[in-house]
C-alpha positions in Angstrom: 0.0 0.0 0.0 1.3 3.4 -1.0 2.4 6.0 1.5 0.2 8.9 0.9 1.2 12.6 1.2 -1.7 15.0 1.1 0.3 17.8 -0.5 3.9 18.1 -1.9 5.1 20.1 1.1 4.4 17.2 3.3 7.4 15.4 1.7 9.7 17.9 3.3 11.7 16.3 6.1 10.8 12.7 5.0 14.3 11.7 3.9 15.1 8.2 5.0 11.4 7.1 4.9 11.2 3.5 3.6 8.5 2.7 1.0 6.9 -0.6 0.1 7.2 -3.4 -0.8 4.8 -3.5 -3.7 3.1 -6.6 -4.8 4.9 -9.1 -7.0 4.6 -8.6 -10.8 5.2 -11.6 -13.2 7.4 -10.9 -16.2 6.0 -12.9 -19.1 7.3 -13.4 -22.6 4.5 -11.4 -24.0 5.6 -8.3 -22.1 9.2 -8.9 -23.1 8.2 -9.4 -26.8 6.1 -6.2 -26.7 9.0 -4.2 -25.3 11.2 -5.6 -28.0 8.7 -4.6 -30.7 8.4 -1.0 -29.3 12.1 -0.4 -28.9 13.5 -2.4 -31.8 15.7 -4.5 -29.4 15.2 -8.0 -30.7 18.4 -9.5 -29.2 17.9 -13.3 -29.0 18.5 -13.4 -25.2 15.2 -11.6 -24.9 13.0 -13.0 -27.7 14.3 -16.3 -29.0 12.9 -18.8 -26.4 14.5 -21.9 -28.0 18.0 -20.4 -28.5 17.9 -18.8 -25.0 17.4 -22.2 -23.4 21.0 -23.0 -24.3 22.2 -19.5 -23.4 23.8 -18.3 -20.2 20.5 -17.9 -18.2 18.7 -21.1 -19.4 15.9 -19.1 -20.9 14.9 -15.6 -22.0 15.4 -12.6 -19.8 13.8 -9.2 -19.6 15.5 -6.2 -21.1 17.3 -4.1 -18.5 15.4 -1.1 -19.8 12.1 -2.9 -19.5 12.9 -3.6 -15.9 13.8 0.0 -15.4 10.6 1.2 -17.2 8.5 -0.8 -14.8 9.4 1.6 -12.1 6.7 3.8 -13.5 4.2 0.9 -13.1 5.3 0.1 -9.5 6.0 3.6 -8.1 2.3 4.3 -7.4 2.2 1.3 -5.1 5.1 2.9 -3.1 4.2 6.6 -2.9 1.3 8.8 -3.7 1.5 12.6 -3.6 -1.8 14.6 -3.8 -2.7 18.2 -4.0 -0.5 19.4 -6.9 -1.4 21.3 -10.0 1.0 19.2 -12.1 4.1 17.0 -11.7 7.0 16.1 -14.0 9.5 13.4 -14.1 12.8 15.2 -14.0 14.9 12.1 -14.7 16.8 9.3 -13.0 20.2 9.0 -11.5 22.5 6.2 -10.5 20.9 3.5 -12.7 22.4 0.1 -12.2 21.4 -3.3 -13.5 22.6 -5.9 -11.0 20.9 -9.2 -11.9 18.9 -10.5 -14.9 15.1 -11.0 -14.6 14.2 -14.4 -16.1 11.0 -14.6 -18.0 8.4 -16.3 -15.8 10.0 -14.7 -12.7 8.5 -12.0 -10.5 9.7 -8.6 -9.4 8.6 -6.1 -6.9 9.8 -2.7 -5.7 10.9 -1.2 -2.5 11.9 2.4 -2.1 13.4 5.1 0.1 13.0 8.9 0.0 16.5 10.2 -0.4 16.1 13.9 -0.7 13.3 16.5 -0.8 13.8 20.2 -1.5 12.1 23.3 -2.8 13.1 24.1 -6.3 11.7 26.9 -8.5 8.2 27.0 -6.9 8.0 23.2 -6.6 8.9 20.4 -4.3 11.4 18.0 -5.8 11.9 14.5 -4.4 14.4 11.8 -5.1 13.2 8.3 -4.4 15.6 5.4 -4.6 13.8 2.4 -6.1 15.1 -1.1 -5.9 13.6 -3.7 -8.1 13.8 -7.0 -6.3 13.6 -10.4 -7.9 11.6 -13.1 -6.2 13.7 -16.1 -5.0 12.2 -19.6 -4.9 11.1 -19.2 -1.3 8.9 -16.2 -2.0 11.5 -13.8 -0.5 13.6 -11.4 -2.5 16.8 -12.8 -4.0 20.2 -11.6 -2.7 20.8 -9.3 -5.6 18.2 -6.9 -7.0 17.5 -6.6 -10.7 17.8 -2.8 -10.8 18.4 0.2 -8.6 17.8 3.8 -9.6 17.0 7.2 -8.1 13.9 8.6 -9.7 13.5 12.4 -9.5 10.0 13.9 -9.4 9.0 17.6 -9.2 5.5 18.5 -7.9 4.0 22.0 -8.5 1.5 22.8 -5.7 -2.0 23.9 -6.5 
């Protein structure tokens, strides 16, 4: 369940606040193939199921950038900010891909509010999002799939 902030200013002073985890999300071949189609990245390790069986991971894996893009899907389960006129994604910092996500596996996100500051009439937050991979026992694996700092700017009403 997302941590809810009634207005952007309520984020001030929340550095260090832990967020999540989200629910688990299965990564299926259809999602991987769709990402390949949209981005033009048809590398066999992602889309050739038969060839990938003999590859280094024993099957197809999600694109790193697909995993990263799913932050947008998972972030609303971590944090919800209300009471703004509009908001923009400023970017992402410190992007790292640490472990592959096998097709058929599941991922989830956890987060931490890193910084919050007033910038140009807005409140800007940096949230470190870690994409965890489910281990066989239903717990997160030792290595996450992806870690990045997402930067959001909220313009109050």
